[in-house]
RODO-2510 file (C-alpha; in nm, 4 decimals, decimal comma):
residues 176
     n   res          X          Y          Z
     1     m    11,0137    10,9119    12,0427
     2     r    10,7689    11,1243    11,8462
     3     r    10,5398    10,8687    11,6872
     4     y    10,3577    10,5486    11,7666
     5     h    10,4643    10,2184    11,6169
     6     p    10,3548    10,1928    11,2501
     7     i    10,1443     9,8851    11,3305
     8     l     9,9558    10,0889    11,5919
     9     v     9,9059    10,3692    11,3423
    10     a     9,7750    10,1352    11,0724
    11     l     9,5451     9,9558    11,3163
    12     h     9,4202    10,2876    11,4574
    13     w     9,3004    10,4107    11,1202
    14     l     9,1710    10,0735    11,0003
    15     l     8,9778    10,0263    11,3249
    16     a     8,8447    10,3826    11,3107
    17     i     8,6914    10,3114    10,9707
    18     m     8,5633     9,9660    11,0643
    19     i     8,4133    10,0798    11,3961
    20     g     8,2434    10,3736    11,2251
    21     l     8,0990    10,1444    10,9596
    22     g     7,9938     9,8911    11,2248
    23     l     7,8094    10,1586    11,4226
    24     i     7,6362    10,2872    11,1101
    25     m     7,5481     9,9334    11,0017
    26     g     7,3978     9,8521    11,3416
    27     s     7,2163    10,1783    11,4079
    28     k     7,0940    10,2627    11,0594
    29     v     7,0810     9,9475    10,8481
    30     l     7,0129     9,6568    11,0849
    31     s     6,7749     9,8471    11,3104
    32     a     6,5728     9,9636    11,0074
    33     t     6,5483     9,6178    10,8501
    34     p     6,2753     9,3859    10,9809
    35     n     6,3979     9,0456    11,0964
    36     d     6,1761     8,8711    10,8420
    37     a     6,3236     9,0662    10,5477
    38     p     6,5437     8,8400    10,3321
    39     e     6,8270     9,0952    10,3151
    40     k     6,8561     9,0942    10,6961
    41     l     7,0653     8,7750    10,6790
    42     l     7,3215     8,9404    10,4518
    43     y     7,3338     9,2510    10,6717
    44     l     7,3824     9,0369    10,9824
    45     k     7,6573     8,8381    10,8120
    46     i     7,8429     9,1587    10,7228
    47     h     7,7919     9,3117    11,0681
    48     m     7,8952     8,9958    11,2543
    49     t     8,2001     8,9425    11,0351
    50     m     8,3082     9,3026    11,0851
    51     g     8,2517     9,2735    11,4603
    52     t     8,4695     8,9635    11,4772
    53     i     8,7456     9,1280    11,2743
    54     i     8,7236     9,4386    11,4959
    55     l     8,7573     9,2219    11,8069
    56     v     9,0669     9,0475    11,6718
    57     l     9,2299     9,3688    11,5475
    58     m     9,1531     9,5557    11,8694
    59     t     9,3082     9,2760    12,0744
    60     v     9,6171     9,2804    11,8508
    61     r     9,6329     9,6602    11,8790
    62     l     9,6168     9,6442    12,2585
    63     a     9,8992     9,3880    12,2666
    64     v    10,1133     9,5994    12,0320
    65     r    10,0429     9,9092    12,2407
    66     l    10,1415     9,7332    12,5624
    67     f    10,4637     9,5853    12,4220
    68     t    10,6068     9,8595    12,1995
    69     d    10,7736    10,1899    12,2798
    70     k    10,5440    10,4878    12,2565
    71     p    10,5685    10,8643    12,2866
    72     s    10,5222    11,0248    12,6266
    73     p    10,1586    11,0914    12,7139
    74     a    10,0252    11,4222    12,5833
    75     d    10,0474    11,7086    12,8307
    76     i     9,7915    11,9858    12,8087
    77     g     9,8929    12,1485    13,1346
    78     n     9,6209    11,9968    13,3517
    79     k     9,6971    11,6806    13,5503
    80     l     9,3341    11,5699    13,5689
    81     l     9,2735    11,6147    13,1947
    82     n     9,6033    11,4389    13,1184
    83     k     9,4913    11,1381    13,3255
    84     l     9,1443    11,1449    13,1692
    85     g     9,3030    11,1407    12,8234
    86     i     9,5037    10,8291    12,9074
    87     a     9,2008    10,6631    13,0695
    88     a     8,9799    10,7454    12,7702
    89     h     9,2160    10,5624    12,5364
    90     y     9,2089    10,2470    12,7465
    91     l     8,8321    10,2865    12,7816
    92     f     8,8134    10,2635    12,4022
    93     y     8,9720     9,9191    12,4179
    94     l     8,7363     9,8055    12,6928
    95     v     8,4194     9,9353    12,5273
    96     v     8,5058     9,7983    12,1821
    97     i     8,5927     9,4557    12,3234
    98     l     8,2731     9,4520    12,5331
    99     m     8,0732     9,5595    12,2259
   100     a     8,2075     9,2641    12,0314
   101     a     8,1496     9,0270    12,3235
   102     s     7,7913     9,1468    12,3732
   103     g     7,7257     9,1126    11,9997
   104     l     7,8627     8,7604    12,0037
   105     a     7,6556     8,6745    12,3118
   106     t     7,3445     8,8160    12,1463
   107     a     7,4053     8,6142    11,8312
   108     i     7,4698     8,2906    12,0193
   109     t     7,1671     8,3388    12,2467
   110     a     6,9428     8,3936    11,9428
   111     g     7,0957     8,1107    11,7379
   112     v     7,2041     8,3551    11,4687
   113     p     7,5356     8,1910    11,3680
   114     e     7,3545     7,8751    11,2565
   115     i     7,0981     8,0790    11,0644
   116     v     7,3383     8,3274    10,9030
   117     f     7,6571     8,1254    10,8496
   118     a     7,5397     7,7634    10,8432
   119     g     7,2223     7,8296    10,6437
   120     s     6,9984     7,6331    10,8816
   121     g     6,6886     7,7815    10,7219
   122     a     6,5412     7,8654    11,0615
   123     p     6,3827     8,2083    11,0869
   124     l     6,5429     8,4847    11,2863
   125     p     6,3690     8,5687    11,6141
   126     a     6,0925     8,8247    11,5762
   127     t     6,3062     9,0669    11,7786
   128     f     6,6409     9,0764    11,9534
   129     d     6,5204     9,3379    12,2020
   130     d     6,4407     9,0904    12,4792
   131     i     6,7926     8,9398    12,4799
   132     p     6,9959     9,0912    12,7697
   133     p     7,3300     9,1037    12,5831
   134     r     7,1529     9,2972    12,3048
   135     l     7,0561     9,5643    12,5575
   136     a     7,4216     9,5889    12,6634
   137     h     7,5254     9,6030    12,2956
   138     g     7,2962     9,9008    12,2378
   139     a     7,4096    10,0831    12,5530
   140     l     7,7755    10,0229    12,4692
   141     s     7,7211    10,1613    12,1198
   142     l     7,6085    10,4898    12,2761
   143     v     7,9099    10,4956    12,5091
   144     l     8,1357    10,4242    12,2110
   145     l     7,9748    10,7033    12,0102
   146     l     8,0349    10,9472    12,2974
   147     l     8,3982    10,8340    12,3218
   148     i     8,4427    10,8893    11,9484
   149     i     8,2905    11,2380    11,9685
   150     g     8,5178    11,3210    12,2622
   151     h     8,8162    11,1837    12,0732
   152     i     8,7390    11,3991    11,7701
   153     l     8,6866    11,7077    11,9874
   154     a     9,0203    11,6446    12,1608
   155     f     9,1864    11,6117    11,8196
   156     l     9,0343    11,9425    11,7071
   157     y     9,1456    12,1116    12,0301
   158     h     9,5025    11,9863    11,9939
   159     q     9,5197    12,0593    11,6219
   160     y     9,3564    12,4014    11,6032
   161     v     9,3663    12,5548    11,9520
   162     r     9,6899    12,4259    12,1034
   163     k     9,8556    12,3676    11,7646
   164     d    10,0866    12,1182    11,9343
   165     g    10,1253    11,8740    11,6436
   166     l     9,9790    11,5885    11,8462
   167     f     9,8100    11,4465    11,5375
   168     s    10,1477    11,3652    11,3809
   169     r    10,2072    11,1031    11,6537
   170     m     9,9316    10,8895    11,5021
   171     w    10,0635    10,9079    11,1478
   172     f    10,3408    10,7416    10,9565
   173     g    10,6976    10,8692    10,9523
   174     r    11,0214    10,8581    11,1466
   175     r    10,9618    10,7575    11,5057
   176     s    11,2468    10,9538    11,6630
***
């Protein structure tokens, strides 16, 4: 088998885009918008909706990965790096799921769903910084960013140094 299941491929690229947008939305847009700004509610609604969709899709992707045939793990000639590569992929699942869970916990603790989705009219808290799950959410976003950078560097290494065609495994086409 040369390629991953087409559902895994589609979810990989969809999640890559959504996670990238979610990180940008959180780090650049939400963090720069004061909680008393009227547009903050719209930004939170978008971010929370995306986070929920990411959680669902990531869970589906993990299930598909566990229950479908897949290519043999990549071999770069170093047992430790091979094991780290496999671990890093499962770490992606863990970190993304924990990111979504910490975001949900932050929102629930601050009463945000009622404000953003139910239109309660209550103001947002002055800050989210004193909510423990928010601290985890921020720390996890940095871990996720480092994982993404490592993932991209590994892609570049495989594509341009090793020239082993590994990228084709995560694209559409005949599986065998």
